[in-house]
N, CA, C and O atoms as a GROMACS GRO file, in nm:
protein
  420
    1UNK      N    1   0.767  -1.448   2.397
    1UNK     CA    2   0.737  -1.318   2.440
    1UNK      C    3   0.613  -1.272   2.354
    1UNK      O    4   0.608  -1.298   2.234
    2UNK      N    5   0.523  -1.207   2.414
    2UNK     CA    6   0.400  -1.170   2.350
    2UNK      C    7   0.448  -1.025   2.274
    2UNK      O    8   0.535  -0.949   2.315
    3UNK      N    9   0.369  -1.010   2.155
    3UNK     CA   10   0.389  -0.900   2.083
    3UNK      C   11   0.301  -0.785   2.153
    3UNK      O   12   0.209  -0.814   2.230
    4UNK      N   13   0.331  -0.664   2.127
    4UNK     CA   14   0.273  -0.562   2.215
    4UNK      C   15   0.140  -0.521   2.166
    4UNK      O   16   0.133  -0.415   2.102
    5UNK      N   17   0.043  -0.584   2.185
    5UNK     CA   18  -0.088  -0.562   2.131
    5UNK      C   19  -0.196  -0.556   2.237
    5UNK      O   20  -0.314  -0.547   2.205
    6UNK      N   21  -0.153  -0.562   2.373
    6UNK     CA   22  -0.254  -0.560   2.479
    6UNK      C   23  -0.362  -0.444   2.481
    6UNK      O   24  -0.481  -0.460   2.510
    7UNK      N   25  -0.304  -0.332   2.447
    7UNK     CA   26  -0.373  -0.206   2.434
    7UNK      C   27  -0.395  -0.150   2.310
    7UNK      O   28  -0.324  -0.188   2.218
    8UNK      N   29  -0.497  -0.051   2.287
    8UNK     CA   30  -0.540  -0.011   2.165
    8UNK      C   31  -0.466   0.102   2.111
    8UNK      O   32  -0.476   0.127   1.991
    9UNK      N   33  -0.376   0.187   2.206
    9UNK     CA   34  -0.315   0.284   2.156
    9UNK      C   35  -0.258   0.366   2.265
    9UNK      O   36  -0.238   0.312   2.374
   10UNK      N   37  -0.228   0.501   2.244
   10UNK     CA   38  -0.184   0.588   2.338
   10UNK      C   39  -0.287   0.633   2.421
   10UNK      O   40  -0.244   0.676   2.529
   11UNK      N   41  -0.409   0.637   2.406
   11UNK     CA   42  -0.520   0.694   2.479
   11UNK      C   43  -0.589   0.563   2.534
   11UNK      O   44  -0.675   0.499   2.474
   12UNK      N   45  -0.534   0.532   2.665
   12UNK     CA   46  -0.580   0.400   2.726
   12UNK      C   47  -0.632   0.420   2.861
   12UNK      O   48  -0.593   0.353   2.956
   13UNK      N   49  -0.720   0.512   2.871
   13UNK     CA   50  -0.778   0.547   3.001
   13UNK      C   51  -0.688   0.540   3.120
   13UNK      O   52  -0.573   0.584   3.112
   14UNK      N   53  -0.731   0.490   3.221
   14UNK     CA   54  -0.632   0.489   3.348
   14UNK      C   55  -0.507   0.411   3.332
   14UNK      O   56  -0.402   0.436   3.390
   15UNK      N   57  -0.527   0.307   3.244
   15UNK     CA   58  -0.384   0.213   3.227
   15UNK      C   59  -0.300   0.311   3.170
   15UNK      O   60  -0.183   0.292   3.205
   16UNK      N   61  -0.317   0.413   3.093
   16UNK     CA   62  -0.208   0.488   3.049
   16UNK      C   63  -0.175   0.617   3.118
   16UNK      O   64  -0.112   0.705   3.058
   17UNK      N   65  -0.215   0.632   3.236
   17UNK     CA   66  -0.196   0.756   3.310
   17UNK      C   67  -0.094   0.731   3.409
   17UNK      O   68  -0.062   0.618   3.447
   18UNK      N   69  -0.039   0.850   3.456
   18UNK     CA   70   0.064   0.843   3.580
   18UNK      C   71  -0.016   0.796   3.688
   18UNK      O   72  -0.137   0.776   3.678
   19UNK      N   73   0.058   0.776   3.802
   19UNK     CA   74  -0.012   0.735   3.939
   19UNK      C   75  -0.086   0.875   3.992
   19UNK      O   76  -0.196   0.863   4.046
   20UNK      N   77  -0.042   0.974   3.980
   20UNK     CA   78  -0.097   1.098   4.022
   20UNK      C   79  -0.234   1.123   3.953
   20UNK      O   80  -0.334   1.155   4.018
   21UNK      N   81  -0.232   1.103   3.798
   21UNK     CA   82  -0.354   1.112   3.739
   21UNK      C   83  -0.455   1.013   3.780
   21UNK      O   84  -0.573   1.048   3.781
   22UNK      N   85  -0.425   0.900   3.813
   22UNK     CA   86  -0.518   0.785   3.864
   22UNK      C   87  -0.570   0.811   3.993
   22UNK      O   88  -0.676   0.758   4.028
   23UNK      N   89  -0.501   0.896   4.076
   23UNK     CA   90  -0.542   0.918   4.213
   23UNK      C   91  -0.630   1.045   4.214
   23UNK      O   92  -0.612   1.125   4.306
   24UNK      N   93  -0.714   1.070   4.128
   24UNK     CA   94  -0.802   1.172   4.121
   24UNK      C   95  -0.940   1.127   4.144
   24UNK      O   96  -0.969   1.007   4.150
   25UNK      N   97  -1.038   1.234   4.158
   25UNK     CA   98  -1.167   1.176   4.177
   25UNK      C   99  -1.249   1.163   4.044
   25UNK      O  100  -1.367   1.127   4.040
   26UNK      N  101  -1.169   1.200   3.930
   26UNK     CA  102  -1.232   1.199   3.781
   26UNK      C  103  -1.256   1.042   3.760
   26UNK      O  104  -1.181   0.954   3.802
   27UNK      N  105  -1.368   1.022   3.690
   27UNK     CA  106  -1.386   0.887   3.652
   27UNK      C  107  -1.348   0.867   3.498
   27UNK      O  108  -1.410   0.916   3.404
   28UNK      N  109  -1.252   0.797   3.492
   28UNK     CA  110  -1.190   0.771   3.353
   28UNK      C  111  -1.192   0.637   3.314
   28UNK      O  112  -1.113   0.564   3.375
   29UNK      N  113  -1.264   0.582   3.224
   29UNK     CA  114  -1.295   0.450   3.172
   29UNK      C  115  -1.166   0.392   3.129
   29UNK      O  116  -1.076   0.462   3.084
   30UNK      N  117  -1.159   0.267   3.144
   30UNK     CA  118  -1.030   0.187   3.094
   30UNK      C  119  -1.058   0.152   2.959
   30UNK      O  120  -1.173   0.136   2.918
   31UNK      N  121  -0.941   0.139   2.878
   31UNK     CA  122  -0.950   0.103   2.737
   31UNK      C  123  -0.987  -0.044   2.741
   31UNK      O  124  -0.959  -0.113   2.840
   32UNK      N  125  -1.054  -0.096   2.628
   32UNK     CA  126  -1.086  -0.226   2.630
   32UNK      C  127  -0.961  -0.322   2.592
   32UNK      O  128  -0.866  -0.285   2.523
   33UNK      N  129  -0.975  -0.434   2.642
   33UNK     CA  130  -0.862  -0.548   2.616
   33UNK      C  131  -0.898  -0.616   2.479
   33UNK      O  132  -1.008  -0.590   2.430
   34UNK      N  133  -0.815  -0.697   2.417
   34UNK     CA  134  -0.840  -0.754   2.290
   34UNK      C  135  -0.963  -0.841   2.291
   34UNK      O  136  -1.031  -0.844   2.189
   35UNK      N  137  -0.996  -0.908   2.392
   35UNK     CA  138  -1.124  -0.990   2.399
   35UNK      C  139  -1.250  -0.900   2.389
   35UNK      O  140  -1.349  -0.940   2.327
   36UNK      N  141  -1.247  -0.785   2.446
   36UNK     CA  142  -1.359  -0.702   2.438
   36UNK      C  143  -1.365  -0.635   2.301
   36UNK      O  144  -1.468  -0.575   2.269
   37UNK      N  145  -1.264  -0.642   2.224
   37UNK     CA  146  -1.269  -0.573   2.099
   37UNK      C  147  -1.301  -0.673   1.986
   37UNK      O  148  -1.319  -0.639   1.869
   38UNK      N  149  -1.308  -0.806   2.034
   38UNK     CA  150  -1.319  -0.909   1.937
   38UNK      C  151  -1.190  -0.960   1.865
   38UNK      O  152  -1.189  -1.027   1.762
   39UNK      N  153  -1.071  -0.914   1.943
   39UNK     CA  154  -0.946  -0.967   1.886
   39UNK      C  155  -0.893  -1.090   1.937
   39UNK      O  156  -0.796  -1.145   1.884
   40UNK      N  157  -0.959  -1.141   2.053
   40UNK     CA  158  -0.916  -1.280   2.102
   40UNK      C  159  -0.900  -1.374   1.993
   40UNK      O  160  -0.979  -1.383   1.899
   41UNK      N  161  -0.784  -1.453   2.010
   41UNK     CA  162  -0.750  -1.564   1.916
   41UNK      C  163  -0.725  -1.517   1.763
   41UNK      O  164  -0.723  -1.602   1.673
   42UNK      N  165  -0.706  -1.386   1.739
   42UNK     CA  166  -0.675  -1.344   1.612
   42UNK      C  167  -0.527  -1.336   1.607
   42UNK      O  168  -0.459  -1.298   1.702
   43UNK      N  169  -0.480  -1.373   1.492
   43UNK     CA  170  -0.329  -1.396   1.452
   43UNK      C  171  -0.260  -1.261   1.465
   43UNK      O  172  -0.318  -1.157   1.433
   44UNK      N  173  -0.121  -1.264   1.518
   44UNK     CA  174  -0.033  -1.142   1.510
   44UNK      C  175   0.074  -1.203   1.455
   44UNK      O  176   0.119  -1.304   1.508
   45UNK      N  177   0.128  -1.151   1.343
   45UNK     CA  178   0.249  -1.190   1.271
   45UNK      C  179   0.361  -1.092   1.272
   45UNK      O  180   0.338  -0.972   1.254
   46UNK      N  181   0.482  -1.138   1.293
   46UNK     CA  182   0.596  -1.055   1.301
   46UNK      C  183   0.645  -1.031   1.163
   46UNK      O  184   0.690  -1.123   1.095
   47UNK      N  185   0.636  -0.896   1.117
   47UNK     CA  186   0.677  -0.854   0.969
   47UNK      C  187   0.812  -0.831   0.959
   47UNK      O  188   0.866  -0.867   0.854
   48UNK      N  189   0.889  -0.770   1.058
   48UNK     CA  190   1.022  -0.731   1.057
   48UNK      C  191   1.086  -0.763   1.198
   48UNK      O  192   1.019  -0.770   1.301
   49UNK      N  193   1.226  -0.782   1.193
   49UNK     CA  194   1.291  -0.798   1.310
   49UNK      C  195   1.437  -0.754   1.285
   49UNK      O  196   1.501  -0.802   1.191
   50UNK      N  197   1.489  -0.662   1.367
   50UNK     CA  198   1.625  -0.617   1.336
   50UNK      C  199   1.697  -0.578   1.472
   50UNK      O  200   1.650  -0.490   1.545
   51UNK      N  201   1.802  -0.641   1.500
   51UNK     CA  202   1.888  -0.614   1.611
   51UNK      C  203   1.942  -0.476   1.599
   51UNK      O  204   2.018  -0.459   1.504
   52UNK      N  205   1.919  -0.376   1.674
   52UNK     CA  206   1.969  -0.244   1.661
   52UNK      C  207   2.093  -0.212   1.758
   52UNK      O  208   2.164  -0.114   1.737
   53UNK      N  209   2.112  -0.293   1.859
   53UNK     CA  210   2.206  -0.278   1.965
   53UNK      C  211   2.237  -0.410   2.033
   53UNK      O  212   2.144  -0.476   2.078
   54UNK      N  213   2.353  -0.449   2.042
   54UNK     CA  214   2.381  -0.582   2.102
   54UNK      C  215   2.524  -0.584   2.183
   54UNK      O  216   2.627  -0.541   2.130
   55UNK      N  217   2.522  -0.630   2.294
   55UNK     CA  218   2.639  -0.667   2.380
   55UNK      C  219   2.627  -0.805   2.446
   55UNK      O  220   2.526  -0.872   2.424
   56UNK      N  221   2.709  -0.844   2.513
   56UNK     CA  222   2.719  -0.967   2.599
   56UNK      C  223   2.587  -0.979   2.696
   56UNK      O  224   2.526  -1.083   2.716
   57UNK      N  225   2.556  -0.852   2.752
   57UNK     CA  226   2.444  -0.879   2.835
   57UNK      C  227   2.327  -0.770   2.815
   57UNK      O  228   2.259  -0.730   2.910
   58UNK      N  229   2.312  -0.730   2.691
   58UNK     CA  230   2.213  -0.634   2.651
   58UNK      C  231   2.178  -0.660   2.515
   58UNK      O  232   2.268  -0.705   2.444
   59UNK      N  233   2.055  -0.639   2.462
   59UNK     CA  234   2.023  -0.643   2.334
   59UNK      C  235   1.900  -0.570   2.303
   59UNK      O  236   1.802  -0.590   2.375
   60UNK      N  237   1.894  -0.481   2.197
   60UNK     CA  238   1.776  -0.400   2.171
   60UNK      C  239   1.752  -0.426   2.031
   60UNK      O  240   1.840  -0.424   1.946
   61UNK      N  241   1.609  -0.453   2.006
   61UNK     CA  242   1.568  -0.486   1.867
   61UNK      C  243   1.451  -0.408   1.837
   61UNK      O  244   1.382  -0.368   1.931
   62UNK      N  245   1.418  -0.382   1.717
   62UNK     CA  246   1.302  -0.332   1.642
   62UNK      C  247   1.222  -0.432   1.574
   62UNK      O  248   1.270  -0.520   1.502
   63UNK      N  249   1.088  -0.418   1.602
   63UNK     CA  250   1.006  -0.503   1.521
   63UNK      C  251   0.900  -0.444   1.465
   63UNK      O  252   0.873  -0.333   1.512
   64UNK      N  253   0.820  -0.490   1.366
   64UNK     CA  254   0.722  -0.440   1.302
   64UNK      C  255   0.613  -0.572   1.296
   64UNK      O  256   0.643  -0.681   1.247
   65UNK      N  257   0.501  -0.544   1.347
   65UNK     CA  258   0.404  -0.658   1.355
   65UNK      C  259   0.261  -0.604   1.314
   65UNK      O  260   0.232  -0.484   1.318
   66UNK      N  261   0.177  -0.702   1.277
   66UNK     CA  262   0.040  -0.678   1.219
   66UNK      C  263  -0.053  -0.778   1.283
   66UNK      O  264  -0.025  -0.898   1.276
   67UNK      N  265  -0.157  -0.740   1.343
   67UNK     CA  266  -0.283  -0.821   1.397
   67UNK      C  267  -0.384  -0.835   1.269
   67UNK      O  268  -0.413  -0.738   1.198
   68UNK      N  269  -0.423  -0.941   1.252
   68UNK     CA  270  -0.523  -0.960   1.137
   68UNK      C  271  -0.657  -1.030   1.193
   68UNK      O  272  -0.656  -1.111   1.286
   69UNK      N  273  -0.772  -0.990   1.125
   69UNK     CA  274  -0.889  -1.062   1.158
   69UNK      C  275  -0.902  -1.203   1.084
   69UNK      O  276  -0.824  -1.234   0.994
   70UNK      N  277  -0.994  -1.278   1.124
   70UNK     CA  278  -1.005  -1.405   1.060
   70UNK      C  279  -1.012  -1.406   0.908
   70UNK      O  280  -0.964  -1.499   0.844
   71UNK      N  281  -1.070  -1.304   0.850
   71UNK     CA  282  -1.073  -1.287   0.709
   71UNK      C  283  -0.934  -1.239   0.646
   71UNK      O  284  -0.924  -1.218   0.526
   72UNK      N  285  -0.830  -1.224   0.736
   72UNK     CA  286  -0.713  -1.169   0.682
   72UNK      C  287  -0.686  -1.023   0.656
   72UNK      O  288  -0.580  -0.976   0.614
   73UNK      N  289  -0.812  -0.948   0.691
   73UNK     CA  290  -0.791  -0.807   0.704
   73UNK      C  291  -0.714  -0.749   0.814
   73UNK      O  292  -0.707  -0.808   0.922
   74UNK      N  293  -0.654  -0.632   0.794
   74UNK     CA  294  -0.570  -0.580   0.907
   74UNK      C  295  -0.657  -0.518   1.025
   74UNK      O  296  -0.747  -0.437   1.004
   75UNK      N  297  -0.621  -0.560   1.144
   75UNK     CA  298  -0.669  -0.480   1.266
   75UNK      C  299  -0.593  -0.376   1.295
   75UNK      O  300  -0.648  -0.266   1.302
   76UNK      N  301  -0.465  -0.388   1.316
   76UNK     CA  302  -0.371  -0.281   1.346
   76UNK      C  303  -0.233  -0.337   1.314
   76UNK      O  304  -0.210  -0.457   1.295
   77UNK      N  305  -0.134  -0.228   1.308
   77UNK     CA  306   0.001  -0.266   1.270
   77UNK      C  307   0.078  -0.164   1.381
   77UNK      O  308   0.020  -0.071   1.438
   78UNK      N  309   0.201  -0.193   1.398
   78UNK     CA  310   0.282  -0.114   1.485
   78UNK      C  311   0.424  -0.159   1.478
   78UNK      O  312   0.455  -0.274   1.450
   79UNK      N  313   0.516  -0.056   1.505
   79UNK     CA  314   0.657  -0.084   1.540
   79UNK      C  315   0.681  -0.080   1.674
   79UNK      O  316   0.604  -0.016   1.745
   80UNK      N  317   0.788  -0.146   1.729
   80UNK     CA  318   0.826  -0.138   1.854
   80UNK      C  319   0.977  -0.171   1.869
   80UNK      O  320   1.041  -0.241   1.790
   81UNK      N  321   1.030  -0.109   1.990
   81UNK     CA  322   1.168  -0.136   2.031
   81UNK      C  323   1.156  -0.205   2.162
   81UNK      O  324   1.091  -0.160   2.257
   82UNK      N  325   1.230  -0.334   2.163
   82UNK     CA  326   1.239  -0.401   2.292
   82UNK      C  327   1.374  -0.393   2.326
   82UNK      O  328   1.461  -0.399   2.240
   83UNK      N  329   1.401  -0.377   2.465
   83UNK     CA  330   1.531  -0.397   2.521
   83UNK      C  331   1.529  -0.510   2.619
   83UNK      O  332   1.443  -0.508   2.708
   84UNK      N  333   1.612  -0.604   2.612
   84UNK     CA  334   1.628  -0.722   2.694
   84UNK      C  335   1.774  -0.718   2.760
   84UNK      O  336   1.869  -0.685   2.690
   85UNK      N  337   1.791  -0.748   2.885
   85UNK     CA  338   1.912  -0.754   2.946
   85UNK      C  339   1.936  -0.888   3.015
   85UNK      O  340   1.836  -0.948   3.055
   86UNK      N  341   2.058  -0.943   3.035
   86UNK     CA  342   2.085  -1.058   3.103
   86UNK      C  343   2.110  -1.050   3.243
   86UNK      O  344   2.206  -0.986   3.285
   87UNK      N  345   2.021  -1.116   3.328
   87UNK     CA  346   2.040  -1.118   3.474
   87UNK      C  347   2.082  -1.254   3.504
   87UNK      O  348   1.999  -1.342   3.483
   88UNK      N  349   2.191  -1.285   3.548
   88UNK     CA  350   2.226  -1.391   3.588
   88UNK      C  351   2.247  -1.493   3.451
   88UNK      O  352   2.326  -1.467   3.360
   89UNK      N  353   2.172  -1.596   3.456
   89UNK     CA  354   2.164  -1.680   3.331
   89UNK      C  355   2.038  -1.651   3.242
   89UNK      O  356   2.027  -1.702   3.130
   90UNK      N  357   1.943  -1.566   3.297
   90UNK     CA  358   1.829  -1.543   3.234
   90UNK      C  359   1.843  -1.410   3.154
   90UNK      O  360   1.920  -1.319   3.184
   91UNK      N  361   1.750  -1.413   3.041
   91UNK     CA  362   1.735  -1.284   2.976
   91UNK      C  363   1.595  -1.213   3.011
   91UNK      O  364   1.493  -1.280   2.999
   92UNK      N  365   1.589  -1.091   3.050
   92UNK     CA  366   1.458  -1.029   3.086
   92UNK      C  367   1.424  -0.906   2.988
   92UNK      O  368   1.514  -0.830   2.954
   93UNK      N  369   1.314  -0.891   2.949
   93UNK     CA  370   1.269  -0.774   2.873
   93UNK      C  371   1.253  -0.669   2.966
   93UNK      O  372   1.173  -0.685   3.059
   94UNK      N  373   1.314  -0.568   2.955
   94UNK     CA  374   1.309  -0.450   3.052
   94UNK      C  375   1.233  -0.328   2.997
   94UNK      O  376   1.195  -0.239   3.074
   95UNK      N  377   1.209  -0.324   2.859
   95UNK     CA  378   1.132  -0.212   2.800
   95UNK      C  379   1.082  -0.265   2.668
   95UNK      O  380   1.138  -0.347   2.595
   96UNK      N  381   0.954  -0.198   2.647
   96UNK     CA  382   0.888  -0.242   2.541
   96UNK      C  383   0.819  -0.109   2.494
   96UNK      O  384   0.732  -0.060   2.566
   97UNK      N  385   0.855  -0.050   2.377
   97UNK     CA  386   0.809   0.085   2.336
   97UNK      C  387   0.739   0.090   2.200
   97UNK      O  388   0.808   0.112   2.101
   98UNK      N  389   0.616   0.072   2.188
   98UNK     CA  390   0.544   0.065   2.070
   98UNK      C  391   0.525   0.211   2.010
   98UNK      O  392   0.494   0.306   2.082
   99UNK      N  393   0.544   0.222   1.875
   99UNK     CA  394   0.538   0.346   1.805
   99UNK      C  395   0.464   0.325   1.673
   99UNK      O  396   0.447   0.209   1.634
  100UNK      N  397   0.420   0.424   1.604
  100UNK     CA  398   0.384   0.427   1.449
  100UNK      C  399   0.240   0.315   1.451
  100UNK      O  400   0.226   0.227   1.366
  101UNK      N  401   0.150   0.338   1.557
  101UNK     CA  402   0.031   0.240   1.586
  101UNK      C  403  -0.052   0.298   1.463
  101UNK      O  404  -0.063   0.419   1.444
  102UNK      N  405  -0.107   0.205   1.385
  102UNK     CA  406  -0.214   0.218   1.284
  102UNK      C  407  -0.328   0.137   1.325
  102UNK      O  408  -0.310   0.018   1.353
  103UNK      N  409  -0.439   0.188   1.331
  103UNK     CA  410  -0.576   0.112   1.343
  103UNK      C  411  -0.652   0.114   1.218
  103UNK      O  412  -0.676   0.218   1.157
  104UNK      N  413  -0.692  -0.008   1.177
  104UNK     CA  414  -0.790  -0.023   1.041
  104UNK      C  415  -0.928  -0.053   1.083
  104UNK      O  416  -0.942  -0.122   1.184
  105UNK      N  417  -1.028  -0.011   1.021
  105UNK     CA  418  -1.161  -0.039   1.028
  105UNK      C  419  -1.202  -0.165   0.962
  105UNK      O  420  -1.321  -0.200   0.963
   0.00000   0.00000   0.00000
């Protein structure tokens, strides 16, 4: 499972808008992806992992992770809650909610 670092934060251009907002004539630029920010191939480390809800067919867990530059300085940190459910014999991630996003220069 990929850690939730695809976007830069809550202000994500049209990627972070509702379908009604995207269907306007207004020109809204998309937020850059990691490769456009120079983040491609930079390491992301899992700092914390805690199961907060668990049953035979559902689990929710909280993580804290950090993305680093090649010189080991921080790019960004965030917390997130993931929810996974068992469908048949497979487990599927059904929600991913990042919060406490911090960006570093």
